[in-house]
All heavy atoms as a GROMACS GRO file, in nm:
protein
  557
    1THR      N    1   9.416   0.503   1.480
    1THR     CA    2   9.556   0.459   1.482
    1THR      C    3   9.632   0.509   1.361
    1THR      O    4   9.753   0.506   1.361
    1THR     CB    5   9.567   0.306   1.490
    1THR    OG1    6   9.499   0.250   1.379
    1THR    CG2    7   9.508   0.254   1.621
    2ASP      N    8   9.561   0.554   1.258
    2ASP     CA    9   9.628   0.608   1.140
    2ASP      C   10   9.689   0.744   1.169
    2ASP      O   11   9.787   0.782   1.105
    2ASP     CB   12   9.531   0.623   1.024
    2ASP     CG   13   9.484   0.488   0.970
    2ASP    OD1   14   9.541   0.386   1.010
    2ASP    OD2   15   9.389   0.487   0.891
    3LEU      N   16   9.629   0.818   1.261
    3LEU     CA   17   9.673   0.956   1.286
    3LEU      C   18   9.762   0.972   1.408
    3LEU      O   19   9.842   1.064   1.413
    3LEU     CB   20   9.551   1.047   1.303
    3LEU     CG   21   9.459   1.058   1.183
    3LEU    CD1   22   9.338   1.143   1.219
    3LEU    CD2   23   9.532   1.118   1.065
    4CYS      N   24   9.746   0.885   1.506
    4CYS     CA   25   9.817   0.902   1.633
    4CYS      C   26   9.886   0.773   1.674
    4CYS      O   27   9.838   0.664   1.647
    4CYS     CB   28   9.718   0.940   1.744
    4CYS     SG   29   9.628   1.091   1.714
    5THR      N   30   9.994   0.791   1.746
    5THR     CA   31  10.061   0.676   1.806
    5THR      C   32   9.980   0.631   1.928
    5THR      O   33   9.894   0.706   1.977
    5THR     CB   34  10.204   0.711   1.850
    5THR    OG1   35  10.195   0.809   1.955
    5THR    CG2   36  10.288   0.764   1.735
    6VAL      N   37  10.009   0.515   1.979
    6VAL     CA   38   9.940   0.466   2.098
    6VAL      C   39   9.959   0.562   2.215
    6VAL      O   40   9.862   0.598   2.283
    6VAL     CB   41   9.983   0.322   2.132
    6VAL    CG1   42   9.929   0.280   2.267
    6VAL    CG2   43   9.937   0.226   2.023
    7PRO      N   44  10.082   0.610   2.244
    7PRO     CA   45  10.097   0.706   2.354
    7PRO      C   46  10.016   0.835   2.334
    7PRO      O   47   9.961   0.890   2.430
    7PRO     CB   48  10.247   0.736   2.357
    7PRO     CG   49  10.310   0.614   2.298
    7PRO     CD   50  10.213   0.569   2.192
    8GLU      N   51  10.006   0.882   2.211
    8GLU     CA   52   9.926   1.002   2.184
    8GLU      C   53   9.779   0.975   2.208
    8GLU      O   54   9.708   1.060   2.265
    8GLU     CB   55   9.948   1.048   2.039
    8GLU     CG   56  10.085   1.107   2.014
    8GLU     CD   57  10.116   1.127   1.867
    8GLU    OE1   58  10.060   1.053   1.781
    8GLU    OE2   59  10.197   1.217   1.838
    9MET      N   60   9.732   0.859   2.170
    9MET     CA   61   9.592   0.823   2.194
    9MET      C   62   9.564   0.811   2.343
    9MET      O   63   9.458   0.856   2.391
    9MET     CB   64   9.556   0.694   2.120
    9MET     CG   65   9.552   0.714   1.970
    9MET     SD   66   9.529   0.565   1.873
    9MET     CE   67   9.381   0.496   1.940
   10LEU      N   68   9.657   0.753   2.417
   10LEU     CA   69   9.640   0.741   2.562
   10LEU      C   70   9.638   0.879   2.628
   10LEU      O   71   9.561   0.902   2.722
   10LEU     CB   72   9.750   0.654   2.622
   10LEU     CG   73   9.744   0.506   2.582
   10LEU    CD1   74   9.869   0.432   2.632
   10LEU    CD2   75   9.618   0.441   2.635
   11ALA      N   76   9.721   0.970   2.579
   11ALA     CA   77   9.723   1.106   2.633
   11ALA      C   78   9.590   1.176   2.608
   11ALA      O   79   9.536   1.245   2.696
   11ALA     CB   80   9.838   1.186   2.572
   12MET      N   81   9.534   1.158   2.488
   12MET     CA   82   9.403   1.218   2.458
   12MET      C   83   9.294   1.157   2.546
   12MET      O   84   9.208   1.229   2.597
   12MET     CB   85   9.368   1.200   2.310
   12MET     CG   86   9.444   1.295   2.220
   12MET     SD   87   9.380   1.301   2.052
   12MET     CE   88   9.423   1.139   1.992
   13GLU      N   89   9.300   1.027   2.564
   13GLU     CA   90   9.202   0.961   2.650
   13GLU      C   91   9.208   1.018   2.792
   13GLU      O   92   9.105   1.048   2.852
   13GLU     CB   93   9.228   0.810   2.653
   13GLU     CG   94   9.134   0.734   2.741
   13GLU     CD   95   9.166   0.585   2.748
   13GLU    OE1   96   9.274   0.543   2.701
   13GLU    OE2   97   9.081   0.511   2.799
   14GLN      N   98   9.330   1.037   2.842
   14GLN     CA   99   9.348   1.093   2.976
   14GLN      C  100   9.291   1.235   2.982
   14GLN      O  101   9.222   1.270   3.077
   14GLN     CB  102   9.496   1.095   3.013
   14GLN     CG  103   9.523   1.148   3.152
   14GLN     CD  104   9.670   1.162   3.179
   14GLN    OE1  105   9.740   1.235   3.109
   14GLN    NE2  106   9.719   1.090   3.280
   15ARG      N  107   9.316   1.316   2.881
   15ARG     CA  108   9.267   1.454   2.881
   15ARG      C  109   9.115   1.459   2.876
   15ARG      O  110   9.054   1.544   2.941
   15ARG     CB  111   9.328   1.531   2.765
   15ARG     CG  112   9.474   1.559   2.791
   15ARG     CD  113   9.538   1.634   2.678
   15ARG     NE  114   9.680   1.649   2.710
   15ARG     CZ  115   9.775   1.668   2.621
   15ARG    NH1  116   9.743   1.674   2.493
   15ARG    NH2  117   9.899   1.681   2.657
   16PHE      N  118   9.054   1.370   2.801
   16PHE     CA  119   8.907   1.369   2.798
   16PHE      C  120   8.850   1.323   2.932
   16PHE      O  121   8.746   1.373   2.976
   16PHE     CB  122   8.854   1.284   2.683
   16PHE     CG  123   8.871   1.351   2.550
   16PHE    CD1  124   8.941   1.289   2.448
   16PHE    CD2  125   8.819   1.477   2.526
   16PHE    CE1  126   8.958   1.350   2.326
   16PHE    CE2  127   8.836   1.540   2.404
   16PHE     CZ  128   8.906   1.477   2.303
   17GLU      N  129   8.918   1.233   3.000
   17GLU     CA  130   8.874   1.192   3.134
   17GLU      C  131   8.889   1.309   3.230
   17GLU      O  132   8.803   1.334   3.314
   17GLU     CB  133   8.953   1.070   3.182
   17GLU     CG  134   8.915   1.022   3.320
   17GLU     CD  135   8.773   0.968   3.332
   17GLU    OE1  136   8.702   0.954   3.230
   17GLU    OE2  137   8.730   0.941   3.445
   18VAL      N  138   9.000   1.382   3.221
   18VAL     CA  139   9.020   1.502   3.303
   18VAL      C  140   8.907   1.601   3.276
   18VAL      O  141   8.848   1.657   3.369
   18VAL     CB  142   9.158   1.565   3.277
   18VAL    CG1  143   9.168   1.705   3.337
   18VAL    CG2  144   9.269   1.476   3.331
   19ALA      N  145   8.875   1.624   3.150
   19ALA     CA  146   8.768   1.717   3.113
   19ALA      C  147   8.635   1.673   3.172
   19ALA      O  148   8.558   1.756   3.224
   19ALA     CB  149   8.758   1.728   2.961
   20ARG      N  150   8.606   1.544   3.165
   20ARG     CA  151   8.480   1.493   3.219
   20ARG      C  152   8.472   1.518   3.370
   20ARG      O  153   8.370   1.564   3.422
   20ARG     CB  154   8.466   1.343   3.191
   20ARG     CG  155   8.332   1.284   3.233
   20ARG     CD  156   8.328   1.133   3.212
   20ARG     NE  157   8.421   1.063   3.298
   20ARG     CZ  158   8.399   1.038   3.427
   20ARG    NH1  159   8.287   1.077   3.486
   20ARG    NH2  160   8.488   0.971   3.499
   21LEU      N  161   8.581   1.490   3.440
   21LEU     CA  162   8.582   1.509   3.585
   21LEU      C  163   8.573   1.657   3.622
   21LEU      O  164   8.503   1.693   3.717
   21LEU     CB  165   8.708   1.445   3.645
   21LEU     CG  166   8.713   1.292   3.635
   21LEU    CD1  167   8.851   1.239   3.672
   21LEU    CD2  168   8.605   1.228   3.721
   22LEU      N  169   8.643   1.743   3.548
   22LEU     CA  170   8.630   1.887   3.572
   22LEU      C  171   8.487   1.932   3.552
   22LEU      O  172   8.433   2.010   3.631
   22LEU     CB  173   8.724   1.965   3.480
   22LEU     CG  174   8.872   1.963   3.515
   22LEU    CD1  175   8.955   2.016   3.398
   22LEU    CD2  176   8.899   2.043   3.642
   23ASP      N  177   8.424   1.882   3.448
   23ASP     CA  178   8.286   1.916   3.417
   23ASP      C  179   8.192   1.873   3.529
   23ASP      O  180   8.091   1.938   3.553
   23ASP     CB  181   8.246   1.852   3.284
   23ASP     CG  182   8.112   1.901   3.233
   23ASP    OD1  183   8.097   2.025   3.218
   23ASP    OD2  184   8.025   1.817   3.206
   24GLU      N  185   8.228   1.766   3.598
   24GLU     CA  186   8.148   1.717   3.711
   24GLU      C  187   8.179   1.790   3.841
   24GLU      O  188   8.118   1.764   3.943
   24GLU     CB  189   8.172   1.567   3.730
   24GLU     CG  190   8.116   1.482   3.619
   24GLU     CD  191   8.148   1.334   3.635
   24GLU    OE1  192   8.212   1.296   3.736
   24GLU    OE2  193   8.110   1.257   3.547
   25GLY      N  194   8.280   1.880   3.839
   25GLY     CA  195   8.313   1.957   3.957
   25GLY      C  196   8.413   1.892   4.051
   25GLY      O  197   8.430   1.936   4.164
   26VAL      N  198   8.480   1.788   4.004
   26VAL     CA  199   8.580   1.720   4.087
   26VAL      C  200   8.702   1.812   4.101
   26VAL      O  201   8.742   1.880   4.006
   26VAL     CB  202   8.620   1.585   4.022
   26VAL    CG1  203   8.727   1.514   4.105
   26VAL    CG2  204   8.497   1.496   4.008
   27ILE      N  205   8.762   1.814   4.220
   27ILE     CA  206   8.875   1.902   4.245
   27ILE      C  207   9.004   1.847   4.183
   27ILE      O  208   9.016   1.727   4.159
   27ILE     CB  209   8.896   1.928   4.397
   27ILE    CG1  210   8.927   1.797   4.470
   27ILE    CG2  211   8.774   1.997   4.457
   27ILE    CD1  212   8.969   1.817   4.615
   28TYR      N  213   9.098   1.939   4.159
   28TYR     CA  214   9.223   1.904   4.091
   28TYR      C  215   9.294   1.784   4.154
   28TYR      O  216   9.335   1.692   4.084
   28TYR     CB  217   9.320   2.022   4.094
   28TYR     CG  218   9.302   2.127   3.988
   28TYR    CD1  219   9.177   2.161   3.938
   28TYR    CD2  220   9.413   2.193   3.937
   28TYR    CE1  221   9.162   2.258   3.841
   28TYR    CE2  222   9.399   2.291   3.840
   28TYR     CZ  223   9.274   2.323   3.793
   28TYR     OH  224   9.262   2.419   3.697
   29ALA      N  225   9.312   1.787   4.286
   29ALA     CA  226   9.388   1.680   4.352
   29ALA      C  227   9.324   1.543   4.328
   29ALA      O  228   9.394   1.444   4.306
   29ALA     CB  229   9.400   1.708   4.502
   30GLU      N  230   9.193   1.538   4.334
   30GLU     CA  231   9.122   1.412   4.310
   30GLU      C  232   9.138   1.368   4.165
   30GLU      O  233   9.157   1.249   4.137
   30GLU     CB  234   8.973   1.429   4.344
   30GLU     CG  235   8.890   1.306   4.322
   30GLU     CD  236   8.918   1.193   4.420
   30GLU    OE1  237   8.976   1.219   4.527
   30GLU    OE2  238   8.884   1.078   4.388
   31ILE      N  239   9.132   1.463   4.073
   31ILE     CA  240   9.150   1.431   3.931
   31ILE      C  241   9.289   1.376   3.906
   31ILE      O  242   9.306   1.275   3.836
   31ILE     CB  243   9.123   1.555   3.843
   31ILE    CG1  244   8.976   1.594   3.853
   31ILE    CG2  245   9.163   1.528   3.698
   31ILE    CD1  246   8.942   1.728   3.789
   32GLU      N  247   9.390   1.440   3.964
   32GLU     CA  248   9.528   1.393   3.949
   32GLU      C  249   9.541   1.251   4.002
   32GLU      O  250   9.604   1.166   3.937
   32GLU     CB  251   9.624   1.486   4.023
   32GLU     CG  252   9.636   1.623   3.961
   32GLU     CD  253   9.711   1.720   4.049
   32GLU    OE1  254   9.798   1.678   4.126
   32GLU    OE2  255   9.681   1.841   4.042
   33GLU      N  256   9.480   1.224   4.116
   33GLU     CA  257   9.488   1.091   4.177
   33GLU      C  258   9.418   0.986   4.090
   33GLU      O  259   9.470   0.878   4.067
   33GLU     CB  260   9.426   1.094   4.317
   33GLU     CG  261   9.440   0.964   4.392
   33GLU     CD  262   9.383   0.974   4.531
   33GLU    OE1  263   9.410   1.074   4.601
   33GLU    OE2  264   9.308   0.882   4.571
   34ARG      N  265   9.299   1.019   4.042
   34ARG     CA  266   9.220   0.922   3.964
   34ARG      C  267   9.280   0.893   3.827
   34ARG      O  268   9.270   0.781   3.778
   34ARG     CB  269   9.078   0.975   3.942
   34ARG     CG  270   8.989   0.969   4.061
   34ARG     CD  271   8.848   0.994   4.014
   34ARG     NE  272   8.761   1.040   4.120
   34ARG     CZ  273   8.632   1.066   4.103
   34ARG    NH1  274   8.576   1.053   3.984
   34ARG    NH2  275   8.559   1.107   4.203
   35THR      N  276   9.336   0.997   3.764
   35THR     CA  277   9.378   0.982   3.624
   35THR      C  278   9.528   0.968   3.606
   35THR      O  279   9.573   0.926   3.499
   35THR     CB  280   9.333   1.104   3.541
   35THR    OG1  281   9.401   1.221   3.588
   35THR    CG2  282   9.183   1.123   3.548
   36GLY      N  283   9.606   1.010   3.705
   36GLY     CA  284   9.751   1.011   3.689
   36GLY      C  285   9.801   1.131   3.611
   36GLY      O  286   9.919   1.142   3.581
   37ALA      N  287   9.711   1.223   3.577
   37ALA     CA  288   9.748   1.343   3.504
   37ALA      C  289   9.824   1.438   3.596
   37ALA      O  290   9.798   1.445   3.716
   37ALA     CB  291   9.624   1.413   3.448
   38SER      N  292   9.914   1.514   3.537
   38SER     CA  293   9.988   1.614   3.614
   38SER      C  294   9.898   1.734   3.641
   38SER      O  295   9.796   1.755   3.574
   38SER     CB  296  10.111   1.660   3.537
   38SER     OG  297  10.072   1.734   3.422
   39SER      N  298   9.937   1.814   3.740
   39SER     CA  299   9.860   1.936   3.768
   39SER      C  300   9.862   2.029   3.648
   39SER      O  301   9.764   2.100   3.622
   39SER     CB  302   9.914   2.006   3.892
   39SER     OG  303  10.050   2.043   3.875
   40ALA      N  304   9.971   2.030   3.572
   40ALA     CA  305   9.979   2.113   3.452
   40ALA      C  306   9.876   2.069   3.348
   40ALA      O  307   9.812   2.152   3.284
   40ALA     CB  308  10.119   2.108   3.393
   41THR      N  309   9.858   1.938   3.331
   41THR     CA  310   9.760   1.888   3.236
   41THR      C  311   9.619   1.923   3.281
   41THR      O  312   9.537   1.969   3.201
   41THR     CB  313   9.774   1.735   3.218
   41THR    OG1  314   9.901   1.708   3.159
   41THR    CG2  315   9.664   1.678   3.129
   42VAL      N  316   9.590   1.906   3.408
   42VAL     CA  317   9.457   1.938   3.461
   42VAL      C  318   9.430   2.088   3.441
   42VAL      O  319   9.323   2.127   3.395
   42VAL     CB  320   9.443   1.898   3.609
   42VAL    CG1  321   9.308   1.941   3.664
   42VAL    CG2  322   9.464   1.748   3.626
   43SER      N  323   9.529   2.170   3.471
   43SER     CA  324   9.514   2.314   3.456
   43SER      C  325   9.492   2.352   3.310
   43SER      O  326   9.407   2.436   3.278
   43SER     CB  327   9.638   2.384   3.511
   43SER     OG  328   9.629   2.522   3.493
   44ARG      N  329   9.568   2.292   3.220
   44ARG     CA  330   9.556   2.322   3.077
   44ARG      C  331   9.416   2.284   3.026
   44ARG      O  332   9.352   2.361   2.955
   44ARG     CB  333   9.665   2.249   2.999
   44ARG     CG  334   9.667   2.279   2.852
   44ARG     CD  335   9.788   2.220   2.778
   44ARG     NE  336   9.834   2.092   2.825
   44ARG     CZ  337   9.945   2.073   2.899
   44ARG    NH1  338  10.020   2.173   2.936
   44ARG    NH2  339   9.980   1.952   2.936
   45VAL      N  340   9.369   2.166   3.062
   45VAL     CA  341   9.236   2.123   3.019
   45VAL      C  342   9.131   2.218   3.077
   45VAL      O  343   9.038   2.259   3.008
   45VAL     CB  344   9.208   1.977   3.060
   45VAL    CG1  345   9.063   1.940   3.034
   45VAL    CG2  346   9.302   1.882   2.987
   46ASN      N  347   9.147   2.257   3.202
   46ASN     CA  348   9.053   2.350   3.265
   46ASN      C  349   9.048   2.483   3.190
   46ASN      O  350   8.939   2.538   3.170
   46ASN     CB  351   9.091   2.373   3.411
   46ASN     CG  352   8.985   2.452   3.483
   46ASN    OD1  353   8.869   2.414   3.487
   46ASN    ND2  354   9.026   2.564   3.542
   47ARG      N  355   9.162   2.534   3.148
   47ARG     CA  356   9.165   2.660   3.072
   47ARG      C  357   9.084   2.647   2.943
   47ARG      O  358   9.008   2.736   2.907
   47ARG     CB  359   9.309   2.700   3.037
   47ARG     CG  360   9.380   2.778   3.143
   47ARG     CD  361   9.505   2.846   3.090
   47ARG     NE  362   9.589   2.764   3.006
   47ARG     CZ  363   9.688   2.686   3.050
   47ARG    NH1  364   9.714   2.677   3.178
   47ARG    NH2  365   9.760   2.616   2.965
   48PHE      N  366   9.103   2.536   2.874
   48PHE     CA  367   9.030   2.517   2.748
   48PHE      C  368   8.880   2.498   2.772
   48PHE      O  369   8.798   2.541   2.691
   48PHE     CB  370   9.088   2.401   2.669
   48PHE     CG  371   9.212   2.438   2.593
   48PHE    CD1  372   9.336   2.426   2.652
   48PHE    CD2  373   9.203   2.486   2.463
   48PHE    CE1  374   9.451   2.462   2.583
   48PHE    CE2  375   9.318   2.522   2.393
   48PHE     CZ  376   9.442   2.510   2.454
   49LEU      N  377   8.844   2.437   2.883
   49LEU     CA  378   8.703   2.416   2.914
   49LEU      C  379   8.632   2.544   2.956
   49LEU      O  380   8.517   2.567   2.919
   49LEU     CB  381   8.687   2.315   3.028
   49LEU     CG  382   8.685   2.169   2.994
   49LEU    CD1  383   8.678   2.087   3.122
   49LEU    CD2  384   8.570   2.134   2.903
   50ASN      N  385   8.700   2.626   3.034
   50ASN     CA  386   8.631   2.734   3.104
   50ASN      C  387   8.666   2.875   3.062
   50ASN      O  388   8.600   2.968   3.105
   50ASN     CB  389   8.651   2.719   3.254
   50ASN     CG  390   8.587   2.593   3.306
   50ASN    OD1  391   8.469   2.572   3.287
   50ASN    ND2  392   8.665   2.507   3.368
   51TYR      N  393   8.769   2.893   2.984
   51TYR     CA  394   8.813   3.029   2.956
   51TYR      C  395   8.822   3.061   2.807
   51TYR      O  396   8.891   3.153   2.767
   51TYR     CB  397   8.946   3.057   3.026
   51TYR     CG  398   8.932   3.045   3.175
   51TYR    CD1  399   8.980   2.933   3.242
   51TYR    CD2  400   8.866   3.144   3.248
   51TYR    CE1  401   8.964   2.922   3.379
   51TYR    CE2  402   8.850   3.131   3.385
   51TYR     CZ  403   8.899   3.021   3.450
   51TYR     OH  404   8.882   3.009   3.585
   52GLY      N  405   8.752   2.985   2.724
   52GLY     CA  406   8.737   3.020   2.584
   52GLY      C  407   8.858   3.000   2.495
   52GLY      O  408   8.863   3.054   2.386
   53TYR      N  409   8.954   2.922   2.540
   53TYR     CA  410   9.067   2.891   2.454
   53TYR      C  411   9.026   2.779   2.359
   53TYR      O  412   8.941   2.697   2.389
   53TYR     CB  413   9.188   2.842   2.536
   53TYR     CG  414   9.247   2.947   2.625
   53TYR    CD1  415   9.215   2.954   2.759
   53TYR    CD2  416   9.337   3.039   2.574
   53TYR    CE1  417   9.271   3.050   2.842
   53TYR    CE2  418   9.393   3.136   2.656
   53TYR     CZ  419   9.359   3.141   2.790
   53TYR     OH  420   9.415   3.236   2.870
   54GLY      N  421   9.088   2.773   2.243
   54GLY     CA  422   9.065   2.662   2.152
   54GLY      C  423   8.936   2.673   2.074
   54GLY      O  424   8.875   2.778   2.065
   55ALA      N  425   8.896   2.562   2.017
   55ALA     CA  426   8.781   2.558   1.926
   55ALA      C  427   8.664   2.480   1.986
   55ALA      O  428   8.585   2.422   1.912
   55ALA     CB  429   8.825   2.496   1.794
   56GLU      N  430   8.655   2.476   2.119
   56GLU     CA  431   8.543   2.410   2.186
   56GLU      C  432   8.540   2.258   2.167
   56GLU      O  433   8.436   2.195   2.181
   56GLU     CB  434   8.410   2.471   2.143
   56GLU     CG  435   8.396   2.618   2.176
   56GLU     CD  436   8.391   2.646   2.325
   56GLU    OE1  437   8.323   2.572   2.398
   56GLU    OE2  438   8.457   2.742   2.368
   57GLY      N  439   8.655   2.200   2.134
   57GLY     CA  440   8.660   2.055   2.112
   57GLY      C  441   8.623   1.973   2.234
   57GLY      O  442   8.552   1.872   2.222
   58TYR      N  443   8.670   2.016   2.352
   58TYR     CA  444   8.636   1.941   2.473
   58TYR      C  445   8.486   1.943   2.496
   58TYR      O  446   8.426   1.840   2.530
   58TYR     CB  447   8.707   1.999   2.596
   58TYR     CG  448   8.852   1.961   2.606
   58TYR    CD1  449   8.952   2.056   2.590
   58TYR    CD2  450   8.890   1.830   2.632
   58TYR    CE1  451   9.086   2.021   2.600
   58TYR    CE2  452   9.024   1.794   2.642
   58TYR     CZ  453   9.121   1.890   2.627
   58TYR     OH  454   9.253   1.856   2.637
   59HIS      N  455   8.422   2.059   2.477
   59HIS     CA  456   8.278   2.068   2.498
   59HIS      C  457   8.203   1.978   2.400
   59HIS      O  458   8.107   1.911   2.438
   59HIS     CB  459   8.230   2.212   2.485
   59HIS     CG  460   8.272   2.298   2.599
   59HIS    ND1  461   8.215   2.290   2.723
   59HIS    CD2  462   8.368   2.393   2.608
   59HIS    CE1  463   8.273   2.375   2.804
   59HIS    NE2  464   8.367   2.440   2.736
   60MET      N  465   8.248   1.975   2.277
   60MET     CA  466   8.183   1.891   2.176
   60MET      C  467   8.193   1.744   2.215
   60MET      O  468   8.093   1.671   2.210
   60MET     CB  469   8.248   1.912   2.039
   60MET     CG  470   8.185   1.831   1.929
   60MET     SD  471   8.256   1.861   1.765
   60MET     CE  472   8.429   1.829   1.791
   61VAL      N  473   8.309   1.700   2.257
   61VAL     CA  474   8.326   1.560   2.295
   61VAL      C  475   8.248   1.529   2.422
   61VAL      O  476   8.183   1.424   2.431
   61VAL     CB  477   8.476   1.525   2.311
   61VAL    CG1  478   8.494   1.386   2.371
   61VAL    CG2  479   8.547   1.534   2.177
   62LEU      N  480   8.252   1.618   2.522
   62LEU     CA  481   8.176   1.594   2.644
   62LEU      C  482   8.026   1.582   2.615
   62LEU      O  483   7.959   1.495   2.670
   62LEU     CB  484   8.200   1.706   2.746
   62LEU     CG  485   8.336   1.705   2.814
   62LEU    CD1  486   8.353   1.832   2.898
   62LEU    CD2  487   8.355   1.582   2.900
   63ASP      N  488   7.976   1.668   2.528
   63ASP     CA  489   7.834   1.660   2.491
   63ASP      C  490   7.803   1.526   2.426
   63ASP      O  491   7.701   1.463   2.454
   63ASP     CB  492   7.796   1.773   2.397
   63ASP     CG  493   7.792   1.909   2.466
   63ASP    OD1  494   7.789   1.913   2.591
   63ASP    OD2  495   7.793   2.012   2.394
   64ARG      N  496   7.890   1.481   2.339
   64ARG     CA  497   7.868   1.352   2.272
   64ARG      C  498   7.877   1.237   2.371
   64ARG      O  499   7.801   1.139   2.362
   64ARG     CB  500   7.970   1.332   2.160
   64ARG     CG  501   7.942   1.420   2.042
   64ARG     CD  502   8.041   1.400   1.931
   64ARG     NE  503   8.013   1.492   1.821
   64ARG     CZ  504   8.084   1.501   1.713
   64ARG    NH1  505   8.190   1.423   1.695
   64ARG    NH2  506   8.054   1.589   1.619
   65MET      N  507   7.970   1.247   2.468
   65MET     CA  508   7.982   1.142   2.570
   65MET      C  509   7.854   1.136   2.653
   65MET      O  510   7.804   1.029   2.686
   65MET     CB  511   8.104   1.168   2.659
   65MET     CG  512   8.236   1.144   2.589
   65MET     SD  513   8.380   1.206   2.680
   65MET     CE  514   8.381   1.099   2.823
   66LYS      N  515   7.798   1.253   2.687
   66LYS     CA  516   7.674   1.256   2.764
   66LYS      C  517   7.559   1.198   2.685
   66LYS      O  518   7.477   1.124   2.740
   66LYS     CB  519   7.642   1.400   2.805
   66LYS     CG  520   7.734   1.455   2.911
   66LYS     CD  521   7.705   1.601   2.938
   66LYS     CE  522   7.809   1.660   3.032
   66LYS     NZ  523   7.792   1.807   3.046
   67ASP      N  524   7.553   1.229   2.556
   67ASP     CA  525   7.448   1.172   2.471
   67ASP      C  526   7.459   1.021   2.465
   67ASP      O  527   7.357   0.951   2.467
   67ASP     CB  528   7.456   1.229   2.328
   67ASP     CG  529   7.412   1.375   2.320
   67ASP    OD1  530   7.349   1.424   2.416
   67ASP    OD2  531   7.442   1.439   2.217
   68ASP      N  532   7.582   0.969   2.457
   68ASP     CA  533   7.602   0.823   2.451
   68ASP      C  534   7.558   0.756   2.581
   68ASP      O  535   7.510   0.643   2.579
   68ASP     CB  536   7.749   0.790   2.424
   68ASP     CG  537   7.788   0.816   2.279
   68ASP    OD1  538   7.698   0.837   2.196
   68ASP    OD2  539   7.910   0.816   2.251
   69GLU      N  540   7.575   0.825   2.695
   69GLU     CA  541   7.537   0.769   2.823
   69GLU      C  542   7.385   0.759   2.836
   69GLU      O  543   7.334   0.675   2.906
   69GLU     CB  544   7.595   0.852   2.938
   69GLU     CG  545   7.745   0.837   2.951
   69GLU     CD  546   7.804   0.932   3.054
   69GLU    OE1  547   7.727   1.008   3.119
   69GLU    OE2  548   7.926   0.930   3.072
   70GLU      N  549   7.314   0.849   2.770
   70GLU     CA  550   7.167   0.852   2.779
   70GLU      C  551   7.112   0.752   2.683
   70GLU      O  552   7.060   0.662   2.679
   70GLU     CB  553   7.114   0.990   2.742
   70GLU     CG  554   7.157   1.095   2.840
   70GLU     CD  555   7.122   1.237   2.795
   70GLU    OE1  556   7.073   1.254   2.682
   70GLU    OE2  557   7.147   1.328   2.872
   0.00000   0.00000   0.00000
């Protein structure tokens, strides 16, 4: 809460949920329905997950989420 506003934190939470669902192979329309994310957000997260954009932050968080589940 020191770094982000509540809406910013909610947006990040939504993006990580989108990333998790994409990683599981869920289709865009289902992700949009489940999360309320726009198609643009789903597409943007998908680009970062699958096409080498960014600093691999989504992959790092997804790996940690999987470790926590185990």
